[in-house]
N, C-alpha and C positions, 0 to 999 in steps of 0.2 A: 716557513721558515722559524727557525729556533732566533730569539732574541736577543742570545747571548751578543755583546758588544763586538767583540773581536769577529764574528761571524759577519754581524749586520755591516761593521767596518769595511769588510771585504768584500762584501756584496756592492754597496754601493762606492767602491773603487770601481769592480768590473762593470757597473750600469754606467757608471760616467766614460769608461775607458770607449765602451761598446759605444755611448753616444756619440763620442768624438770620432770614431774610428766611421760612425754611420754620414756624419754632419747632419744629429739630429735632436731636436729639439725636443723635450719632456716636457707635458703637462699634464699637472695634478687638478682634478675638482676639488675643492673645497670640504666634500664628503667622502675624502678617498682614506686609506688608510694611514697614519700618520706618517709610515715608515717611507710610503710614495709620496706625501705631500714633502720632506724632506731633502729628498734627493733630486727632485723636478727641478728644472729650470723657472717656471714658474706654474703659482698656484692660485686660482680664483673661480669665478663663475664660467660658465661655459662658453657665451659669447665673447665675453672681455678675451679668454685664451685662445679663443678662434681668430679674432684680430690682431692678438700679440702674434701668434703664428704666421698672419698672412703677411705680416712686418720682417720675421724673421730672414736672415739670408740661410738658415737649415734648408739642406733638399728633403728629411724625414721629419714627420710629425708623429710622437707617439702620444696618443690623448689615454690617459688615463681617467675614464669617465664611462658614460654609457655610450648604446650606438649612436643615438639621435646627436651629438655632441660632435664624435668622431666624424658625421656626417655633414656638420656644420663646418668643420675645419676643412675638408674635403670643398664644400663650396665655395668658401672664401678664399683656397687656395688649390686652384683644378690642377694646376701644374706641379704639385708635389705630392709625394707620397704619406698616406695617411696610414695609422697602425694602431689598432685597438687591442692592447695585450689578451682580451677575452671576448669572442665573440658571442659570448649567448648574455653579455651584460646589458640588458635592454632598461627599459624604465613604462610601468604602469599609466603612469601618465601620457606617454606618448604613444603610448599602443591603444589607448582608449577611442580615438577617433582615427578616420584612413581617409584617404583623398575621397572615395566616393561619396565618404558623410559629407564631406563638404561640398562637392558638385553635387548633390541632390539639393542641400539647403541654396546655392547658386541658382540652379534652375527655376524655383519659387523664388527668388529675390533680385532679379537680374541687374538691379541699380543697386545690389547691398553692398556692401564691404566686408572682407574679414580678414579680422585682425590675430593673428595666428603667433602665440604665444611660445618663445624660441623653444622651448621643451616639446617639439612637435618632429616627426619624419621630415627629410626631405620632400617624399610625395606630398604631405600635407604643405606645406610652407610653400610648395611651387603652383598649389591652386588657390592658396590665400592672397592677398592685396598689398598688406603690410604685415611685420613681425612687430613685436614688442617683446620689453623683458619687464618682470616684475615691479622693477622701480621704476620704467617710464612709460607703462600702459594706459595710464591715466591721460600723458598727454598725448598717445598715440591716437586712443580715442575722441579725445578733445579735439587734434587734427581734422577730424572728418566734419562736412560739414550738418549742422542740425537738422533733422527729417530723414538722414539718410540711414536706410535700414544696418544694421550691424552684428553682426556673428561674432561673435567672442569664441577663442578655442584655445585648447580643450580645458582648464581648469576650472570648476568652477566656483571654489572660493575666491581665488584672485578676480575672477570676472563680476563675482558679486561686491566683492570689498571697490573694483574699478565702477561697476554700477549706481555704490554709494556715494564716493567722492566725486564723479564727474555730473550725477544726476542725471545719465542719461540711458534711456530705454532701450534695451539689447538683448538678441537673442543671446544667449549661455550655454554653451555645451557641457553636458551633465559628468565631465570628466573630472578625476582628481589620481592624486599621488596618494596610494595606500598609506604611504609610511606618514606625512602629512595629516594627513586626513584622520590618522588615528590619534595624534594628540586632540584630547576629547575638549572641550569647556567645562566638565567635569574635574578633570587633572590639571588645569591652568587654575581653575578655581581652590581646588585644594592645595597648591604648590604655592598660592599668593598669600592664602591663610598662613601658612607655613611660614612664607617671607614675605613681611608683611612692607618692609624698606629694600625691599631689591628693585632693581630696576626690570624691566621685561622687555623683550627681542623676539618679536611674532612675525615667522614668516607668512606673507599673505596667501600662502596655500595652505596653511594650516585651517583643520576644522575649529579650531577656536578662535579664528580671526574676529568674528562677527559678536562673542560673549567677550572678548577685551575690549572692544568698543565702546560695546554698551554700558560694561562695566565703568568704564575712563568716563563716558558720559554723564553716566549720574554718580560721578563722584566714589564708586567704591575704588578706583585706580586713580593715581595720580597721571593726571594728561601727562604730564612734563618728563616721567619714567616709563610711559608707556609706548613702545614705539614697533609700528608695522616696518620691518623693513627685509631689502633683498638680502642674500648673502653678502654679495658687494658691499651693501649698504652696512653690516653687522662689523663686518670687518674695517669698515671706515670709524663704525662706532669704536671700536675697540681702542683704536689709534688715538681717541682722542678723550675717551673715557676718564673720570677718577672716582664712578663708583665704586665700593666696595665688594658690593655681589652682584651677580646680575643672572637673571635666569632667561632659558633661551630656550624658542621653540622651533626647531629646525631639527635637520638631521643633525645628529651629535658629531659626525666628523667636524663638523664648523670647530667645534671646542679647542682642536689644535691650533687653530690659525689664532684664533680668538686670545687662546690664553700667550701665546706667543706675543701679541702686538701689547698684549698687557697684564704681564707679569703680577703686577700688584694687585688685580682683581679677581674676582674669586666668581669663574663661570661656572653655571650649573644645570643643565638639563630641564626641560619641565618634563621630562619623561627621558629613560633612559635604555627607554626599548622603540627611541625612533634611530631605528638603523635601517639603513636599505642595503638588504640583502643584494643588488645587483651591484651598486658601489663599490660592496666589500669581495666580491669577486675578484676583482684588480688585487693581486697578489705580488711580494719582489720575486718571488720564480715566476708568476707570468710575466711581468716586466721583463725579467733578466731575458727572458725564452724570448720574447717579443722582439729585443732589441740583439739577441742574437743568431736568430732565424728567421727573421724580417715579418713576421709575422702579428697581428693576420691585418690585411690589407681590406681596408675602406673604401668602396669607389662607389659614386653619384651619376646615373646617367648624364651626359653632359646637357641636355636639353631641360630634363629637371634643373637640375644645377643650374642652368642659367636662368631658368625661371623664380625656382629661389631666391637665388641670391639677388633676385630685384625687390623680391619682400624683403629681405635684410635690408638692402642699399635705400629704399624706402624711408625705413625707419630713423636709419643714423640721419639722412637728410633734414628730418624735423627736429634730430639734437639729442641722440642717443649718447645714455650717461657716462662719464669716463671712468666710472668703477662702479659697476652693478649689473646684474643679469638678473639671472634665474633666484 
């Protein structure tokens, strides 16, 4: 869609008109295109958005994100219609593990506990014991009694981070988000050398997380300016920072929200190649089509949804962060 202001203004007005007509709430993940974020009712991480939608009086949830996020919204709002503007918007991390993989581990660890990051399919959540987000994963793991076998799925970098901060021995699935995994230690070192006075925000899914913590521990990075944060944590940081320049290691879509929250701070990506092609499949045209034609509906088998919902609820019972998710 052309970016001419008059055309975008007309598009946004039609999106809002259709949303009102359908009694729909539009949710946009932090990694979505700026135009999508600006027209949405709520912008945030997937779990926080799904929880907002569950409490919203709308009949229809239009989730501008990827498939597992729309599934989570349906799990928490089983009586609402959930639409995903592009049905092919998937996730390399969620696709890295299946329900059969989880069942295989459980068969050899009958007394074990499966901790599933929210970036997983409904079927995988249903086979898991408890969910977690990147901001509360350590607390979830600490809630499990010592000596109980733990299977942390599916992100290996987040799992390594949790293992490091909790000291717990865990089996960690070797999955990864291809976008975060490619934010490399070498790239991090180069950008830090170029910007020695900048604050550094790093998502725990990144391939450079271990290097960042090592450099901070060795004194090569200032501990107080090196922060491992979820997307929700990054937005919260932006709302209170006085930093002049900040380097950000996560998908570049987050920069739109960070710059809006702190217009006086210069937020720059560790690499401008950190772009998720699945997130960017949700275009202005597809959002308009979704509202106009009622496509594409996402459904979850009720039995699977009920079991997956229990995993999410167990996480919430031990203390889910008010702002923070993947």
